[in-house]
C-alpha positions in Angstrom: 3.5 -6.9 21.1 3.5 -10.6 20.9 5.5 -12.3 17.9 2.5 -14.1 16.5 0.5 -11.0 16.3 3.7 -9.3 14.5 3.7 -11.7 12.2 0.0 -12.2 11.7 0.0 -8.3 11.0 2.9 -8.6 8.1 0.9 -11.6 6.7 -2.5 -9.3 6.5 -0.1 -6.5 5.1 1.3 -8.7 2.5 -1.7 -9.9 1.6 -3.8 -6.7 1.0 -0.4 -5.3 -1.3 -1.1 -8.7 -3.1 -4.9 -7.9 -3.5 -4.8 -4.4 -4.7 -1.9 -5.6 -7.0 -4.1 -8.3 -8.4 -7.3 -6.1 -8.5 -5.7 -3.6 -10.2 -4.0 -5.5 -13.1 -7.1 -7.9 -13.3 -9.5 -4.7 -13.6 -7.2 -3.3 -16.5 -5.7 -0.3 -15.0 -2.6 0.7 -16.5 0.9 -0.1 -14.5 1.5 3.8 -14.3 -1.4 4.9 -13.1 -0.8 2.6 -10.1 2.3 4.1 -9.7 1.1 7.5 -10.0 -1.2 6.5 -7.1 1.5 5.4 -4.8 3.6 8.2 -5.0 0.7 10.5 -4.6 -0.2 8.5 -1.4 3.4 8.8 -0.4 3.9 12.8 -1.2 0.6 13.5 0.9 1.2 11.2 3.7 5.0 13.1 4.2 3.5 16.4 3.7 0.9 15.8 6.5 3.2 14.4 8.5 5.7 17.5 8.6 5.5 19.8 11.4 5.3 23.4 9.8 
């Protein structure tokens, strides 16, 4: 992957994270709910990647 594509991908990920946080706080979503959602998504992704 060329360096410009890699840096563009990183920039888009940071932009998407910033937009998500802005929307969450702008709509009045409690910070605890946002943390719980992130933790739940992390656990679900970890469980689906475990080969059984």
